[in-house]
BAPAPA-848955 format. One line per 2 residues: number of its first residue (from 1); their letters; for each residue x, y, z of C-alpha. Coordinates in steps of 0.02 Angstrom, whole numbers, plus 50000, padded with zeros to 5 digits. Example, Ala and Ser with C-alpha at 12.3 -4.5 7.8 and 13.67 -1.06 7.14 Angstrom:
! BAPAPA-848955
1> as> 50615,49775,50390; 50684,49947,50357 .
//
This chain:
! BAPAPA-848955
1> xx> 49815,51258,48409; 49654,51232,48523 .
3> xx> 49645,51143,48690; 49554,50977,48593 .
5> xx> 49707,50997,48474; 49827,50990,48588 .
7> xx> 49756,50873,48675; 49728,50732,48506 .
9> xx> 49890,50779,48436; 50008,50734,48606 .
11> xx> 49893,50582,48614; 49934,50534,48411 .
13> xx> 50110,50551,48476; 50078,50429,48616 .
15> xx> 49984,50292,48508; 49991,50205,48345 .
17> xx> 49848,50315,48272; 49883,50380,48121 .
19> xx> 49937,50567,48152; 49805,50650,48050 .
21> xx> 49685,50549,48166; 49538,50652,48224 .
23> xx> 49417,50611,48392; 49245,50682,48389 .
25> xx> 49183,50859,48460; 48967,50840,48478 .
27> xx> 48893,51005,48427; 48894,51134,48560 .
29> xx> 48723,51133,48665; 48654,51266,48639 .
31> xx> 48658,51343,48832; 48857,51371,48812 .
33> xx> 48822,51473,48647; 48718,51591,48749 .
35> xx> 48844,51600,48884; 48994,51631,48766 .
37> xx> 48905,51787,48700; 48829,51871,48872 .
39> xx> 49005,51861,48930; 49063,51936,48764 .
41> xx> 48952,52047,48750; 48989,52118,48963 .
43> xx> 49177,52135,48887; 49230,51969,48960 .
45> xx> 49371,51898,48842; 49432,51746,48969 .
47> xx> 49305,51663,49012; 49208,51638,48834 .
49> xx> 49368,51552,48749; 49377,51444,48899 .
51> xx> 49177,51392,48867; 49228,51373,48687 .
53> xx> 49378,51295,48757; 49306,51142,48833 .
55> xx> 49157,51161,48707; 49281,51115,48554 .
57> xx> 49365,50968,48643; 49353,50787,48599 .
59> xx> 49207,50701,48734; 49166,50531,48747 .
61> xx> 48977,50471,48729; 48937,50354,48840 .
63> xx> 48775,50238,48796; 48703,50193,48956 .
65> xx> 48514,50164,48940; 48410,50104,48811 .
67> xx> 48369,49927,48723; 48510,49844,48584 .
69> xx> 48404,49906,48442; 48404,50086,48521 .
71> xx> 48584,50087,48565; 48606,50024,48428 .
73> xx> 48522,50184,48329; 48591,50274,48426 .
75> xx> 48790,50238,48405; 48741,50244,48210 .
77> xx> 48687,50403,48243; 48844,50474,48333 .
79> xx> 48941,50396,48197; 48846,50477,48060 .
81> xx> 48857,50644,48163; 49039,50608,48199 .
83> xx> 49101,50571,47997; 49009,50746,47976 .
85> x> 48846,50668,47912 .
//
């Protein structure tokens, strides 16, 4: 079980959310994927696993700038990505 899945399960167990609730995990930045690849190629097994668990942990998405219309559009885009669309 990944750290994100464990956190989601622990949160769901303490809340009134359905147990099948899933939280949004944004797509990992290319830099993190490159770092994982470099560390793996260098024979490191622990650090790539830690980075992988970090990028697969559900994240909050903050909307702190822009016009109301721009924020609305970004919220819709984020919701679509979270829904897998």
